[in-house]
N, C-alpha and C positions, 0 to 999 in steps of 0.2 A: 669071619666069614671074609669071605676074598674078595678083594676090590673087581669091578666088571672093569676090564681093558679095551673095551670101544670106548665106556664113556667118558675112558682120560684120553685116549685117542680122539676123540672127536672134539676134547678140552684143549687139551694143546692144541690140536690145527687150529682151533678159533682162536685162540694167542698168540698163536701165532701168525694168523691172517693180519691180525688186528696190528701187529707189531710193525709189519711189513707197512700198512696204509699211509701214507702221506691226507694232510689235510690237504681238504678240497675247496674250491672257493665257496660251495653250493652250503659248505657246514659252517656252519654258526656257532658264538661258545656262548652258554647262557650265563645270563647272570644275575646275581639276585637284588635288588630294589628295595630300596627302605622307605616306607610309606610316611609322608612327611605332615603331620600334624597341621591342620591354618589355624591359625587363630580366629575367633567372631567377629568379624567386624563392632566396632562397641560406636553409643549415642548416647547422648548427655540429656538428662532430662532436667530441663528447665521451669523452676512457676515461675510464673506470671503476676504483679499485683492487678488489686483491683482497689475501687472505694468502697466497698460493704464486708470484705471478710475480715475478719476478727484477726489481729497477732497475734493472740491463744491460742484458736482455730490452726492458725498455722504453726503454730512452736508443734502442737499436741498431733501435727499431720508426719511435721520431720522428723519427730520421735516415735511414729508410732508403724508406717509407710517405711521410711529411708533408715530407720535405726541412727538416726543422729541423740546426740548425749545434749543433755537441755543447753549447754554453751553456745555450740555449734549451732541446735539448732535455732538458736535466738539469733547467733550473728548472720546466719541466712536469711529471719524473717525479714531483721535488719536489712538486707543487703534486696531482699524486694523488693521492702517498705520505702528504702532512699530511692535508687537504681531500675529500679521498675520487675526486674527480674534476676533469679537469683541462681545457681546450679546445687541441682540437688544430690547428682550422684550419676555415673556414667557405668554405663550399663550394656551387657547384648542385646539385643531387638529385643525377645521377650519377655524378656523383665525389665527391658526400661518400659515398654508396651503394656506392661500389667501394673505396673508399678501407677503410670498415669492412671488407667482404667478406676485403679482405687482411686487414685486422690480426686478423682473425678464423680465417683458413686459414692466419695464419702462426704466430699462437697454438698453434691445435690442431695445428701441425707439431711445434712444439717439445714438446707435453705441458703449457700454461700456460692457463688458465681467463681469458685477459682478455679482456674483452670492449670494443666500442666505441658508444655510441647517437648517433643524429643525433635533433638538436631543430633548428626551427623559429627564424631566426637574428632 
């Protein structure tokens, strides 16, 4: 196959024109940008004390909803009992909201007025 001489002449003419071009102010350099992931805001789930919810129920909620071990659940329950509130965990908004709703639903099902709040961490 014989190379097409007109195609190669056109290509070499184009390349020589590009070599002679100087950068102009209207031409800009494109840079690759890196996307940065933003960590979600965190919120504290606070369990509140009341005079009617049993300590056993609070420990059960801490173990089942917040995945706390028996010793840690007991410690948090005692903090709620003695100080009026206790930190159950720190979560992104969606998870914190779900955990509070679960606590309220379990307490209502068992006839307890147990409440939990969400605060910005």
